N, CA, C and O atoms as a Tripos MOL2 file, in Angstrom:
@<TRIPOS>MOLECULE
protein
  248   247    62     0     0
PROTEIN
NO_CHARGES

@<TRIPOS>ATOM
      1 N         104.0100   32.3410   44.4120 N.3       1 MET1
      2 CA        103.7980   33.7390   44.7830 C.3       1 MET1
      3 C         102.5730   34.2820   44.0340 C.2       1 MET1
      4 O         102.2310   33.8260   42.9430 O.2       1 MET1
      5 N         101.9650   35.2140   44.6250 N.am      2 CYS2
      6 CA        100.6860   35.7050   44.0460 C.3       2 CYS2
      7 C         100.7160   37.1690   43.4650 C.2       2 CYS2
      8 O          99.6830   37.7120   43.0740 O.2       2 CYS2
      9 N         101.8090   37.7140   43.4300 N.am      3 GLU3
     10 CA        101.9460   39.0360   42.9670 C.3       3 GLU3
     11 C         101.5790   39.0820   41.4220 C.2       3 GLU3
     12 O         101.6850   38.1200   40.6620 O.2       3 GLU3
     13 N         101.1610   40.2630   41.0990 N.am      4 ALA4
     14 CA        100.6940   40.6130   39.7550 C.3       4 ALA4
     15 C         101.6280   41.6380   39.0010 C.2       4 ALA4
     16 O         102.4380   42.3400   39.6060 O.2       4 ALA4
     17 N         101.4640   41.6680   37.7260 N.am      5 ALA5
     18 CA        102.1830   42.7230   37.0410 C.3       5 ALA5
     19 C         100.9650   43.7000   36.5600 C.2       5 ALA5
     20 O          99.9320   43.2480   36.0670 O.2       5 ALA5
     21 N         101.2010   45.0570   36.7550 N.am      6 ALA6
     22 CA        100.1260   46.0000   36.4610 C.3       6 ALA6
     23 C         100.5900   46.5930   35.0630 C.2       6 ALA6
     24 O         101.7530   46.9480   34.8770 O.2       6 ALA6
     25 N          99.6210   46.6730   34.1150 N.am      7 TYR7
     26 CA         99.8750   47.3400   32.8930 C.3       7 TYR7
     27 C          98.8950   48.4130   32.6950 C.2       7 TYR7
     28 O          97.7690   48.3340   33.1850 O.2       7 TYR7
     29 N          99.2880   49.4200   31.9860 N.am      8 ILE8
     30 CA         98.4800   50.5610   31.5980 C.3       8 ILE8
     31 C          98.1080   50.5000   30.1170 C.2       8 ILE8
     32 O          98.9760   50.3700   29.2540 O.2       8 ILE8
     33 N          96.8680   50.5920   29.8470 N.am      9 LEU9
     34 CA         96.4030   50.4890   28.3800 C.3       9 LEU9
     35 C          96.5770   51.8360   27.6750 C.2       9 LEU9
     36 O          95.8870   52.8010   28.0020 O.2       9 LEU9
     37 N          97.5330   51.9060   26.6710 N.am     10 LYS10
     38 CA         97.7580   53.0890   25.9380 C.3      10 LYS10
     39 C          97.6780   52.7670   24.3340 C.2      10 LYS10
     40 O          98.3310   51.8880   23.7700 O.2      10 LYS10
     41 N          96.8460   53.5600   23.7840 N.am     11 ASP11
     42 CA         96.7210   53.3710   22.2840 C.3      11 ASP11
     43 C          96.3600   51.8140   21.8780 C.2      11 ASP11
     44 O          96.7090   51.3260   20.8030 O.2      11 ASP11
     45 N          95.6780   51.1650   22.7960 N.am     12 GLY12
     46 CA         95.2550   49.7750   22.5220 C.3      12 GLY12
     47 C          96.4160   48.7350   22.8670 C.2      12 GLY12
     48 O          96.3150   47.5450   22.5700 O.2      12 GLY12
     49 N          97.5270   49.2740   23.5180 N.am     13 LYS13
     50 CA         98.5890   48.3220   23.7190 C.3      13 LYS13
     51 C          98.9490   48.3490   25.2280 C.2      13 LYS13
     52 O          98.8250   49.4250   25.8120 O.2      13 LYS13
     53 N          99.3700   47.2950   25.8890 N.am     14 GLU14
     54 CA         99.6830   47.1800   27.2320 C.3      14 GLU14
     55 C         101.0590   47.5350   27.5800 C.2      14 GLU14
     56 O         101.9880   46.8730   27.1160 O.2      14 GLU14
     57 N         101.2810   48.6130   28.4270 N.am     15 GLU15
     58 CA        102.6530   48.9090   28.7620 C.3      15 GLU15
     59 C         102.8070   48.6490   30.2850 C.2      15 GLU15
     60 O         102.0250   49.0950   31.1250 O.2      15 GLU15
     61 N         103.9210   47.8610   30.5630 N.am     16 LEU16
     62 CA        104.1170   47.5600   31.9000 C.3      16 LEU16
     63 C         104.3580   48.7980   32.9170 C.2      16 LEU16
     64 O         105.1890   49.6770   32.6910 O.2      16 LEU16
     65 N         103.5630   48.7600   34.0190 N.am     17 LEU17
     66 CA        103.6250   49.9630   34.8400 C.3      17 LEU17
     67 C         104.4920   49.6260   36.0910 C.2      17 LEU17
     68 O         105.3600   50.3890   36.5150 O.2      17 LEU17
     69 N         104.1810   48.4100   36.6520 N.am     18 LEU18
     70 CA        104.8980   48.0200   37.8720 C.3      18 LEU18
     71 C         104.7210   46.4500   37.9630 C.2      18 LEU18
     72 O         103.6460   45.8870   37.7570 O.2      18 LEU18
     73 N         105.8330   45.8460   38.2760 N.am     19 GLN19
     74 CA        105.9300   44.3550   38.5990 C.3      19 GLN19
     75 C         105.8020   44.0360   39.9200 C.2      19 GLN19
     76 O         106.0500   44.8730   40.7880 O.2      19 GLN19
     77 N         105.3870   42.7440   40.2220 N.am     20 ASP20
     78 CA        105.2410   42.3370   41.6510 C.3      20 ASP20
     79 C         104.5100   43.1420   42.6240 C.2      20 ASP20
     80 O         104.8720   43.4730   43.7530 O.2      20 ASP20
     81 N         103.2790   43.4390   41.9270 N.am     21 VAL21
     82 CA        102.3230   44.4170   42.7100 C.3      21 VAL21
     83 C         101.6310   43.3850   43.7640 C.2      21 VAL21
     84 O         101.1820   42.2770   43.4680 O.2      21 VAL21
     85 N         101.6380   43.9690   45.0240 N.am     22 ASP22
     86 CA        101.0620   43.1390   46.1590 C.3      22 ASP22
     87 C          99.7960   43.8710   46.6080 C.2      22 ASP22
     88 O          98.8770   43.3160   47.2110 O.2      22 ASP22
     89 N          99.8220   45.1650   46.2640 N.am     23 LEU23
     90 CA         98.6520   45.9370   46.8060 C.3      23 LEU23
     91 C          98.1620   46.9550   45.9440 C.2      23 LEU23
     92 O          98.9840   47.6930   45.4000 O.2      23 LEU23
     93 N          96.8800   47.1150   45.7280 N.am     24 ILE24
     94 CA         96.2930   48.0730   44.8510 C.3      24 ILE24
     95 C          95.1360   48.6520   45.7910 C.2      24 ILE24
     96 O          94.2750   47.8950   46.2380 O.2      24 ILE24
     97 N          95.1470   50.0720   46.0840 N.am     25 GLU25
     98 CA         94.2020   50.5410   46.8440 C.3      25 GLU25
     99 C          93.7250   51.9400   46.2400 C.2      25 GLU25
    100 O          94.5490   52.6690   45.6880 O.2      25 GLU25
    101 N          92.4390   52.2910   46.3470 N.am     26 PRO26
    102 CA         91.9440   53.5870   45.9440 C.3      26 PRO26
    103 C          92.5680   54.7100   46.8070 C.2      26 PRO26
    104 O          92.7850   54.5550   48.0090 O.2      26 PRO26
    105 N          92.8230   55.7570   46.1880 N.am     27 ASP27
    106 CA         93.3810   57.0050   46.9560 C.3      27 ASP27
    107 C          92.6810   58.2200   46.2530 C.2      27 ASP27
    108 O          93.2800   58.9050   45.4240 O.2      27 ASP27
    109 N          91.3360   58.4600   46.6380 N.am     28 GLY28
    110 CA         90.7040   59.4880   45.9700 C.3      28 GLY28
    111 C          90.3010   59.1080   44.5780 C.2      28 GLY28
    112 O          89.5970   58.1200   44.3710 O.2      28 GLY28
    113 N          90.7310   59.8630   43.6530 N.am     29 GLU29
    114 CA         90.4950   59.5390   42.1800 C.3      29 GLU29
    115 C          91.6080   58.7240   41.6430 C.2      29 GLU29
    116 O          91.5370   58.3280   40.4800 O.2      29 GLU29
    117 N          92.7380   58.4080   42.4610 N.am     30 ASN30
    118 CA         93.8080   57.5790   42.0010 C.3      30 ASN30
    119 C          93.8290   56.1890   42.5840 C.2      30 ASN30
    120 O          93.0940   55.8430   43.5100 O.2      30 ASN30
    121 N          94.7780   55.3560   41.9470 N.am     31 LEU31
    122 CA         95.0560   54.0630   42.5030 C.3      31 LEU31
    123 C          96.4800   54.0900   42.9680 C.2      31 LEU31
    124 O          97.3890   54.4630   42.2270 O.2      31 LEU31
    125 N          96.6560   53.7120   44.1320 N.am     32 ARG32
    126 CA         98.1290   53.5110   44.6970 C.3      32 ARG32
    127 C          98.4860   51.9840   44.4780 C.2      32 ARG32
    128 O          97.7560   51.0980   44.9230 O.2      32 ARG32
    129 N          99.5370   51.7470   43.8380 N.am     33 LEU33
    130 CA        100.1010   50.3280   43.6330 C.3      33 LEU33
    131 C         101.3760   50.3040   44.4840 C.2      33 LEU33
    132 O         102.2060   51.2130   44.5110 O.2      33 LEU33
    133 N         101.4340   49.1560   45.1750 N.am     34 VAL34
    134 CA        102.7380   48.9370   45.9560 C.3      34 VAL34
    135 C         103.2000   47.5380   45.6070 C.2      34 VAL34
    136 O         102.4370   46.5770   45.5060 O.2      34 VAL34
    137 N         104.5730   47.4980   45.4220 N.am     35 SER35
    138 CA        105.1030   46.1960   45.1110 C.3      35 SER35
    139 C         105.6650   45.5960   46.3040 C.2      35 SER35
    140 O         105.7600   46.2250   47.3580 O.2      35 SER35
    141 N         106.0360   44.4010   46.1650 N.am     36 ILE36
    142 CA        106.5850   43.5580   47.4310 C.3      36 ILE36
    143 C         108.0390   44.0550   47.7760 C.2      36 ILE36
    144 O         108.6700   43.5540   48.7070 O.2      36 ILE36
    145 N         108.4650   44.9050   47.1070 N.am     37 PHE37
    146 CA        109.6860   45.5290   47.3810 C.3      37 PHE37
    147 C         109.5480   46.9960   47.8980 C.2      37 PHE37
    148 O         110.5240   47.7060   48.1420 O.2      37 PHE37
    149 N         108.2590   47.3810   48.0420 N.am     38 GLY38
    150 CA        108.0750   48.7780   48.5510 C.3      38 GLY38
    151 C         108.0270   49.8110   47.6410 C.2      38 GLY38
    152 O         107.7960   50.9560   48.0290 O.2      38 GLY38
    153 N         108.2470   49.5100   46.2930 N.am     39 GLU39
    154 CA        108.0470   50.5650   45.2410 C.3      39 GLU39
    155 C         106.5560   50.8930   45.0570 C.2      39 GLU39
    156 O         105.7010   50.0080   45.0220 O.2      39 GLU39
    157 N         106.2730   52.2300   44.9390 N.am     40 GLN40
    158 CA        105.0170   52.6400   44.9490 C.3      40 GLN40
    159 C         104.7460   53.6940   43.6760 C.2      40 GLN40
    160 O         105.5340   54.5780   43.3400 O.2      40 GLN40
    161 N         103.5880   53.4350   43.1060 N.am     41 LYS41
    162 CA        103.2850   54.2910   41.9690 C.3      41 LYS41
    163 C         101.7580   54.6820   42.2010 C.2      41 LYS41
    164 O         100.9180   53.8350   42.5060 O.2      41 LYS41
    165 N         101.4760   55.9840   42.0380 N.am     42 VAL42
    166 CA        100.0990   56.4530   42.0420 C.3      42 VAL42
    167 C          99.6790   57.0010   40.6810 C.2      42 VAL42
    168 O         100.3630   57.8030   40.0450 O.2      42 VAL42
    169 N          98.5450   56.5260   40.2930 N.am     43 ILE43
    170 CA         98.1110   56.8670   39.0000 C.3      43 ILE43
    171 C          96.5980   57.1040   38.9050 C.2      43 ILE43
    172 O          95.8240   56.3710   39.5210 O.2      43 ILE43
    173 N          96.1740   58.1000   38.1560 N.am     44 LYS44
    174 CA         94.7830   58.3970   38.1310 C.3      44 LYS44
    175 C          94.2120   57.5240   36.9530 C.2      44 LYS44
    176 O          94.2130   57.8850   35.7760 O.2      44 LYS44
    177 N          93.7590   56.4150   37.3910 N.am     45 ALA45
    178 CA         93.1900   55.2430   36.4810 C.3      45 ALA45
    179 C          92.2020   54.4950   37.0910 C.2      45 ALA45
    180 O          91.9350   54.6060   38.2870 O.2      45 ALA45
    181 N          91.5630   53.6250   36.2180 N.am     46 THR46
    182 CA         90.5150   52.6920   36.8070 C.3      46 THR46
    183 C          90.9650   51.2310   36.3790 C.2      46 THR46
    184 O          91.7680   51.0570   35.4630 O.2      46 THR46
    185 N          90.4680   50.3280   37.0100 N.am     47 ILE47
    186 CA         90.8490   48.9190   36.6760 C.3      47 ILE47
    187 C          89.9050   48.4980   35.6070 C.2      47 ILE47
    188 O          88.6860   48.5750   35.7600 O.2      47 ILE47
    189 N          90.4830   48.0430   34.4990 N.am     48 GLN48
    190 CA         89.7370   47.4600   33.2560 C.3      48 GLN48
    191 C          89.4850   45.9850   33.5420 C.2      48 GLN48
    192 O          88.3660   45.4830   33.4360 O.2      48 GLN48
    193 N          90.6170   45.2850   33.9240 N.am     49 SER49
    194 CA         90.4070   43.9480   34.1930 C.3      49 SER49
    195 C          91.5210   43.3290   35.1270 C.2      49 SER49
    196 O          92.6310   43.8560   35.2070 O.2      49 SER49
    197 N          91.2110   42.2940   35.7660 N.am     50 LEU50
    198 CA         92.0600   41.5400   36.6070 C.3      50 LEU50
    199 C          92.1550   40.1030   36.1810 C.2      50 LEU50
    200 O          91.0950   39.4860   36.0780 O.2      50 LEU50
    201 N          93.2220   39.5240   35.9350 N.am     51 ASN51
    202 CA         93.3610   38.1190   35.5160 C.3      51 ASN51
    203 C          94.1580   37.5290   36.5120 C.2      51 ASN51
    204 O          95.3810   37.6340   36.4200 O.2      51 ASN51
    205 N          93.6060   36.8760   37.5250 N.am     52 LEU52
    206 CA         94.3000   36.3490   38.7480 C.3      52 LEU52
    207 C          95.0610   35.1050   38.3380 C.2      52 LEU52
    208 O          96.1380   34.8900   38.8940 O.2      52 LEU52
    209 N          94.6210   34.2900   37.4470 N.am     53 VAL53
    210 CA         95.3930   33.1450   37.0200 C.3      53 VAL53
    211 C          96.6800   33.4650   36.5000 C.2      53 VAL53
    212 O          97.6840   32.8730   36.8970 O.2      53 VAL53
    213 N          96.7250   34.5400   35.4680 N.am     54 ASN54
    214 CA         97.8470   34.9410   34.9300 C.3      54 ASN54
    215 C          98.5800   36.1980   35.6450 C.2      54 ASN54
    216 O          99.4820   36.8490   35.1180 O.2      54 ASN54
    217 N          98.0730   36.4150   36.8570 N.am     55 HIS55
    218 CA         98.6840   37.4740   37.6120 C.3      55 HIS55
    219 C          98.9140   38.8460   36.8960 C.2      55 HIS55
    220 O          99.9760   39.4660   36.9510 O.2      55 HIS55
    221 N          97.8060   39.2450   36.2230 N.am     56 LYS56
    222 CA         97.7730   40.4750   35.3880 C.3      56 LYS56
    223 C          96.7560   41.4760   35.7790 C.2      56 LYS56
    224 O          95.6100   41.1110   36.0410 O.2      56 LYS56
    225 N          97.1140   42.7240   35.8340 N.am     57 VAL57
    226 CA         96.0650   43.7680   36.0880 C.3      57 VAL57
    227 C          96.1170   44.7890   34.9220 C.2      57 VAL57
    228 O          97.1990   45.2620   34.5720 O.2      57 VAL57
    229 N          95.1540   45.0720   34.4240 N.am     58 ILE58
    230 CA         95.1120   46.0850   33.1990 C.3      58 ILE58
    231 C          94.3020   47.3200   33.8120 C.2      58 ILE58
    232 O          93.1890   47.2300   34.3300 O.2      58 ILE58
    233 N          95.0430   48.4720   33.6660 N.am     59 LEU59
    234 CA         94.5560   49.8000   34.1300 C.3      59 LEU59
    235 C          94.3070   50.6510   32.8830 C.2      59 LEU59
    236 O          94.9530   50.4640   31.8520 O.2      59 LEU59
    237 N          93.4080   51.5420   32.9900 N.am     60 VAL60
    238 CA         93.0360   52.6620   31.9400 C.3      60 VAL60
    239 C          93.1370   53.9200   32.6240 C.2      60 VAL60
    240 O          92.4590   54.1600   33.6230 O.2      60 VAL60
    241 N          94.0670   54.8460   32.0620 N.am     61 GLU61
    242 CA         94.1180   56.1940   32.5990 C.3      61 GLU61
    243 C          92.7610   56.9400   32.5200 C.2      61 GLU61
    244 O          92.0020   56.7050   31.5790 O.2      61 GLU61
    245 N          92.4400   57.8350   33.4880 N.am     62 LYS62
    246 CA         91.2450   58.6180   33.3030 C.3      62 LYS62
    247 C          91.5000   59.8860   32.6750 C.2      62 LYS62
    248 O          90.5710   60.6640   32.4530 O.2      62 LYS62
@<TRIPOS>BOND
     1     1     2 1
     2     2     3 1
     3     3     4 2
     4     3     5 am
     5     5     6 1
     6     6     7 1
     7     7     8 2
     8     7     9 am
     9     9    10 1
    10    10    11 1
    11    11    12 2
    12    11    13 am
    13    13    14 1
    14    14    15 1
    15    15    16 2
    16    15    17 am
    17    17    18 1
    18    18    19 1
    19    19    20 2
    20    19    21 am
    21    21    22 1
    22    22    23 1
    23    23    24 2
    24    23    25 am
    25    25    26 1
    26    26    27 1
    27    27    28 2
    28    27    29 am
    29    29    30 1
    30    30    31 1
    31    31    32 2
    32    31    33 am
    33    33    34 1
    34    34    35 1
    35    35    36 2
    36    35    37 am
    37    37    38 1
    38    38    39 1
    39    39    40 2
    40    39    41 am
    41    41    42 1
    42    42    43 1
    43    43    44 2
    44    43    45 am
    45    45    46 1
    46    46    47 1
    47    47    48 2
    48    47    49 am
    49    49    50 1
    50    50    51 1
    51    51    52 2
    52    51    53 am
    53    53    54 1
    54    54    55 1
    55    55    56 2
    56    55    57 am
    57    57    58 1
    58    58    59 1
    59    59    60 2
    60    59    61 am
    61    61    62 1
    62    62    63 1
    63    63    64 2
    64    63    65 am
    65    65    66 1
    66    66    67 1
    67    67    68 2
    68    67    69 am
    69    69    70 1
    70    70    71 1
    71    71    72 2
    72    71    73 am
    73    73    74 1
    74    74    75 1
    75    75    76 2
    76    75    77 am
    77    77    78 1
    78    78    79 1
    79    79    80 2
    80    79    81 am
    81    81    82 1
    82    82    83 1
    83    83    84 2
    84    83    85 am
    85    85    86 1
    86    86    87 1
    87    87    88 2
    88    87    89 am
    89    89    90 1
    90    90    91 1
    91    91    92 2
    92    91    93 am
    93    93    94 1
    94    94    95 1
    95    95    96 2
    96    95    97 am
    97    97    98 1
    98    98    99 1
    99    99   100 2
   100    99   101 am
   101   101   102 1
   102   102   103 1
   103   103   104 2
   104   103   105 am
   105   105   106 1
   106   106   107 1
   107   107   108 2
   108   107   109 am
   109   109   110 1
   110   110   111 1
   111   111   112 2
   112   111   113 am
   113   113   114 1
   114   114   115 1
   115   115   116 2
   116   115   117 am
   117   117   118 1
   118   118   119 1
   119   119   120 2
   120   119   121 am
   121   121   122 1
   122   122   123 1
   123   123   124 2
   124   123   125 am
   125   125   126 1
   126   126   127 1
   127   127   128 2
   128   127   129 am
   129   129   130 1
   130   130   131 1
   131   131   132 2
   132   131   133 am
   133   133   134 1
   134   134   135 1
   135   135   136 2
   136   135   137 am
   137   137   138 1
   138   138   139 1
   139   139   140 2
   140   139   141 am
   141   141   142 1
   142   142   143 1
   143   143   144 2
   144   143   145 am
   145   145   146 1
   146   146   147 1
   147   147   148 2
   148   147   149 am
   149   149   150 1
   150   150   151 1
   151   151   152 2
   152   151   153 am
   153   153   154 1
   154   154   155 1
   155   155   156 2
   156   155   157 am
   157   157   158 1
   158   158   159 1
   159   159   160 2
   160   159   161 am
   161   161   162 1
   162   162   163 1
   163   163   164 2
   164   163   165 am
   165   165   166 1
   166   166   167 1
   167   167   168 2
   168   167   169 am
   169   169   170 1
   170   170   171 1
   171   171   172 2
   172   171   173 am
   173   173   174 1
   174   174   175 1
   175   175   176 2
   176   175   177 am
   177   177   178 1
   178   178   179 1
   179   179   180 2
   180   179   181 am
   181   181   182 1
   182   182   183 1
   183   183   184 2
   184   183   185 am
   185   185   186 1
   186   186   187 1
   187   187   188 2
   188   187   189 am
   189   189   190 1
   190   190   191 1
   191   191   192 2
   192   191   193 am
   193   193   194 1
   194   194   195 1
   195   195   196 2
   196   195   197 am
   197   197   198 1
   198   198   199 1
   199   199   200 2
   200   199   201 am
   201   201   202 1
   202   202   203 1
   203   203   204 2
   204   203   205 am
   205   205   206 1
   206   206   207 1
   207   207   208 2
   208   207   209 am
   209   209   210 1
   210   210   211 1
   211   211   212 2
   212   211   213 am
   213   213   214 1
   214   214   215 1
   215   215   216 2
   216   215   217 am
   217   217   218 1
   218   218   219 1
   219   219   220 2
   220   219   221 am
   221   221   222 1
   222   222   223 1
   223   223   224 2
   224   223   225 am
   225   225   226 1
   226   226   227 1
   227   227   228 2
   228   227   229 am
   229   229   230 1
   230   230   231 1
   231   231   232 2
   232   231   233 am
   233   233   234 1
   234   234   235 1
   235   235   236 2
   236   235   237 am
   237   237   238 1
   238   238   239 1
   239   239   240 2
   240   239   241 am
   241   241   242 1
   242   242   243 1
   243   243   244 2
   244   243   245 am
   245   245   246 1
   246   246   247 1
   247   247   248 2
@<TRIPOS>SUBSTRUCTURE
     1 MET1         2 RESIDUE 1 A MET
     2 CYS2         6 RESIDUE 1 A CYS
     3 GLU3        10 RESIDUE 1 A GLU
     4 ALA4        14 RESIDUE 1 A ALA
     5 ALA5        18 RESIDUE 1 A ALA
     6 ALA6        22 RESIDUE 1 A ALA
     7 TYR7        26 RESIDUE 1 A TYR
     8 ILE8        30 RESIDUE 1 A ILE
     9 LEU9        34 RESIDUE 1 A LEU
    10 LYS10       38 RESIDUE 1 A LYS
    11 ASP11       42 RESIDUE 1 A ASP
    12 GLY12       46 RESIDUE 1 A GLY
    13 LYS13       50 RESIDUE 1 A LYS
    14 GLU14       54 RESIDUE 1 A GLU
    15 GLU15       58 RESIDUE 1 A GLU
    16 LEU16       62 RESIDUE 1 A LEU
    17 LEU17       66 RESIDUE 1 A LEU
    18 LEU18       70 RESIDUE 1 A LEU
    19 GLN19       74 RESIDUE 1 A GLN
    20 ASP20       78 RESIDUE 1 A ASP
    21 VAL21       82 RESIDUE 1 A VAL
    22 ASP22       86 RESIDUE 1 A ASP
    23 LEU23       90 RESIDUE 1 A LEU
    24 ILE24       94 RESIDUE 1 A ILE
    25 GLU25       98 RESIDUE 1 A GLU
    26 PRO26      102 RESIDUE 1 A PRO
    27 ASP27      106 RESIDUE 1 A ASP
    28 GLY28      110 RESIDUE 1 A GLY
    29 GLU29      114 RESIDUE 1 A GLU
    30 ASN30      118 RESIDUE 1 A ASN
    31 LEU31      122 RESIDUE 1 A LEU
    32 ARG32      126 RESIDUE 1 A ARG
    33 LEU33      130 RESIDUE 1 A LEU
    34 VAL34      134 RESIDUE 1 A VAL
    35 SER35      138 RESIDUE 1 A SER
    36 ILE36      142 RESIDUE 1 A ILE
    37 PHE37      146 RESIDUE 1 A PHE
    38 GLY38      150 RESIDUE 1 A GLY
    39 GLU39      154 RESIDUE 1 A GLU
    40 GLN40      158 RESIDUE 1 A GLN
    41 LYS41      162 RESIDUE 1 A LYS
    42 VAL42      166 RESIDUE 1 A VAL
    43 ILE43      170 RESIDUE 1 A ILE
    44 LYS44      174 RESIDUE 1 A LYS
    45 ALA45      178 RESIDUE 1 A ALA
    46 THR46      182 RESIDUE 1 A THR
    47 ILE47      186 RESIDUE 1 A ILE
    48 GLN48      190 RESIDUE 1 A GLN
    49 SER49      194 RESIDUE 1 A SER
    50 LEU50      198 RESIDUE 1 A LEU
    51 ASN51      202 RESIDUE 1 A ASN
    52 LEU52      206 RESIDUE 1 A LEU
    53 VAL53      210 RESIDUE 1 A VAL
    54 ASN54      214 RESIDUE 1 A ASN
    55 HIS55      218 RESIDUE 1 A HIS
    56 LYS56      222 RESIDUE 1 A LYS
    57 VAL57      226 RESIDUE 1 A VAL
    58 ILE58      230 RESIDUE 1 A ILE
    59 LEU59      234 RESIDUE 1 A LEU
    60 VAL60      238 RESIDUE 1 A VAL
    61 GLU61      242 RESIDUE 1 A GLU
    62 LYS62      246 RESIDUE 1 A LYS
């Protein structure tokens, strides 16, 4: 499976935001994340890094 876990960077630490992320798409100033189970989160953030080998996305709030 190729889903990733999305983390938000807060105070230098990674906090899990959403697991099994299948889709990340821009929505104006926000990012919309959708999991394979249909769970959605919208956050005002930018992508800091994508680690595709480890299935990890790091976001930073704006």
